[in-house]
DOLUMPA-228109 format. One record per residue (C-alpha): residue in one letter; x, y, z. Coordinates in pm, whole numbers, padded with zeros to 5 digits, always signed. Last residue first. Example, Ala and Ser with C-alpha at 12.3 -4.5 7.8 and 13.67 -1.06 7.14 Angstrom:
BEGIN
S+01367-00106+00714 A+01230-00450+00780 
This chain:
BEGIN
D+11746+09014+10106 R+11416+09127+10114 I+11261+09116+09762 A+11188+09426+09558 Y+10869+09544+09366 Y+10838+09889+09275 A+10514+10152+09273 E+10551+10501+09080 V+10301+10789+09113 W+10484+11101+08964 L+10250+11083+08630 A+10109+10728+08641 G+10408+10458+08674 F+10399+10093+08746 Y+10607+09791+08806 R+10966+09953+08869 T+11191+09678+08985 I+11420+09644+09266 Q+11553+09264+09283 S+11704+09386+09599 F+11579+09467+09964 G+11777+09548+10302 C+11776+09881+10371 E+12055+10037+10175 A+11890+09873+09825 L+11543+10013+09940 L+11692+10358+09977 Q+11901+10364+09672 E+11583+10285+09492 L+11384+10544+09648 T+11658+10785+09562 E+11659+10717+09209 S+11312+10727+09168 S+11306+11095+09340 V+11203+11179+09689 P+10847+11289+09775 D+10798+11452+10145 S+10441+11529+10206 Q+10271+11797+10412 Q+10537+12107+10253 G+10692+11913+09929 L+10364+11822+09777 S+10086+12028+09969 A+10072+12292+09762 A+09944+12074+09454 F+09676+11898+09704 W+09573+12253+09793 E+09547+12363+09429 W+09354+12032+09331 E+09131+12080+09572 E+09025+12421+09500 A+08991+12319+09112 L+08733+12028+09241 V+08792+11680+09118 G+08561+11533+08883 A+08807+11288+08658 Q+08819+11601+08360 L+08994+11792+08671 M+09162+11546+08812 Y+09340+11450+08471 D+09413+11844+08380 K+09578+11869+08710 W+09829+11609+08624 A+09880+11708+08326 Q+09999+12060+08451 M+10175+11892+08730 M+10398+11696+08471 V+10445+11977+08269 A+10569+12193+08575 Y+10819+11900+08663 A+10976+11831+08333 P+11274+12015+08381 S+11330+11801+08707 A+11419+12010+09005 P+11067+11971+09162 N+11133+11620+09145 A+10800+11378+09242 N+10839+11012+09334 V+10494+10980+09465 A+10498+10656+09627 A+10443+10273+09607 I+10542+10001+09758 I+10521+09597+09702 L+10768+09379+09914 P+10856+09033+09820 S+10989+08764+10061 G+11333+08627+09991 P+11449+08640+10369 K+11138+08676+10603 L+11027+08994+10664 R+10968+09205+11025 K+11328+09315+10989 A+11287+09463+10647 L+10998+09672+10791 H+11226+09821+11062 R+11480+09863+10791 L+11222+10082+10575 F+11088+10289+10822 T+11454+10395+10961 K+11562+10463+10613 K+11264+10660+10591 A+11309+10873+10892 E+11683+10887+10784 L+11550+11040+10425 G+11333+11318+10566 H+10963+11333+10622 I+10738+11033+10623 F+10442+11091+10403 H+10592+10995+10094 L+10645+10640+10216 M+10266+10603+10240 L+10162+10542+09884 M+10108+10172+09927 S+10353+09999+10130 T+10308+09596+10125 A+10448+09314+10266 G+10526+08935+10243 D+10614+08624+10370 Y+10592+08787+10737 M+10795+08712+11048 L+10606+08700+11402 D+10695+08814+11735 V+10838+09192+11630 P+10516+09332+11751 L+10471+09670+11570 Q+10560+09967+11776 E+10849+10049+11524 M+10618+10017+11239 T+10381+10242+11367 V+10092+10137+11557 P+09685+10097+11553 L+09669+09740+11492 L+09406+09554+11219 K+09453+09179+11243 V+09275+09007+10927 K+09178+08669+10916 N+08838+08602+11093 T+08760+08952+10976 I+08725+08847+10603 G+08341+08839+10540 A+08412+09138+10239 E+08165+09329+10423 E+08330+09301+10800 A+08704+09365+10634 R+08522+09683+10430 K+08431+09778+10806 E+08759+09694+10947 A+08928+09944+10698 L+08726+10212+10807 T+08778+10161+11139 L+09149+10156+11089 M+09115+10507+10937 R+09005+10632+11255 P+09259+10473+11434 S+09529+10638+11217 T+09901+10543+11281 D+09824+10218+11068 M+09894+09857+11086 G+09740+09606+10903 T+09816+09208+10965 L+09656+08979+10723 Q+09646+08595+10751 W+09626+08437+10392 D+09403+08140+10327 P+09130+08288+10156 H+09310+08476+09913 R+09117+08672+09665 T+08931+08814+09917 G+09185+08881+10190 L+09403+09025+09918 L+09141+09302+09765 S+08965+09364+10090 V+09311+09442+10293 E+09468+09610+10026 K+09223+09883+09986 G+09105+09884+10348 G+09120+10230+10435 G+09323+10200+10705 A+09627+09961+10616 G+09918+10214+10590 T+10174+09908+10595 I+10010+09561+10502 L+10192+09286+10675 I+10117+08925+10532 N+10086+08572+10655 I+10079+08286+10482 S+10025+07932+10689 N+10121+07690+10436 N+10087+07762+10057 H+10438+07790+09896 A+10590+07991+09629 I+10490+08358+09782 S+10668+08548+09457 A+10371+08535+09186 T+10089+08558+09441 L+10266+08887+09571 L+10307+09035+09242 K+09987+08950+09146 E+09849+09140+09429 M+10043+09457+09352 L+09923+09407+08962 D+09563+09439+09082 H+09689+09776+09291 M+09824+09933+09024 H+09551+09862+08831 A+09274+10005+09060 Y+09463+10340+09073 G+09533+10385+08709 P+09546+10726+08712 I+09579+10863+09058 K+09335+11145+09179 L+09003+11002+09121 A+09053+10676+09265 I+09182+10882+09585 S+08855+11042+09614 Q+08622+10749+09559 E+08837+10502+09833 Y+08845+10840+10105 R+08466+10916+10093 D+08412+10743+10396 V+08715+10873+10585 D+08580+11242+10534 A+08929+11385+10755 T+08934+11484+11085 D+09084+11177+11234 W+09302+11139+10918 S+09500+11466+10989 N+09856+11270+11046 V+10032+11598+10961 A+10388+11514+10807 S+10645+11683+11113 N+10837+11384+11199 V+10882+11280+11524 Q+11248+11126+11522 N+11325+10830+11800 G+11211+10544+11560 T+10953+10708+11342 E+10662+10884+11538 I+10373+11078+11293 R+10224+11400+11433 D+09872+11455+11484 A+09699+11816+11442 A+09739+12090+11194 A+09435+11976+11000 S+09152+12142+11164 E+08898+12145+10826 K+08793+12351+10568 H+09037+12581+10543 K+09288+12327+10548 P+09137+12166+10210 T+08948+11824+10224 G+09027+11644+09883 N+09113+11310+10039 W+09445+11303+09913 R+09575+11563+10203 N+09363+11273+10403 D+09736+11118+10360 L+09838+10882+10591 S+09674+10570+10495 D+09493+10405+10169 S+09764+10196+10123 M+09822+10379+10131 
């Protein structure tokens, strides 16, 4: 998310933190998604999120492989990383592609400090720009050759707000540029929902996640987050200017897609 937007996955229950804080602006609509990264234990985020999502590292590794395979030229490559706080995509893409320029955006300044720290540790600060802005606030003077939105979209509440985000994202991509997007695509109405959630619980507990962290995470789905079905996500991408929409990763309710800007 990205490692962004969700301290809900950082394993800090609300009763331990004052988590009723910030709001995320999307266009003219203010969403009720809680942006409480600034109260989270950001330093343990990367360890925590990797325990919660099966195949987390593989999903990001394939993200890089798909971007690489999609970008044919090598001249002045600019990549947009939405939800860059945490620095996973920044460090991964920056170290594997020394010639790429990376712009990371996130609504949490505190999480961006973690991304900055990871960029410094990787020795890539000279090619990374980190901005504490929303998609609508992102400067429009640069068109990007590719973009990522990892584990972020489900924290934007409402279909119209999701469309606004995706449309603004599309406007900032050159035609033919790739988008790699991952999200929780849970469908509570699915007959398999309870089984999938039980399997996810078993996975997390076996990985070392505390039981109270799981209970808090499970309760947050549909409350602090707004997942949509796989079919709805594909439809949103198509409506907002993307084609060649292809699912490349799936683990329980987490899915990742490859798409091309029309």
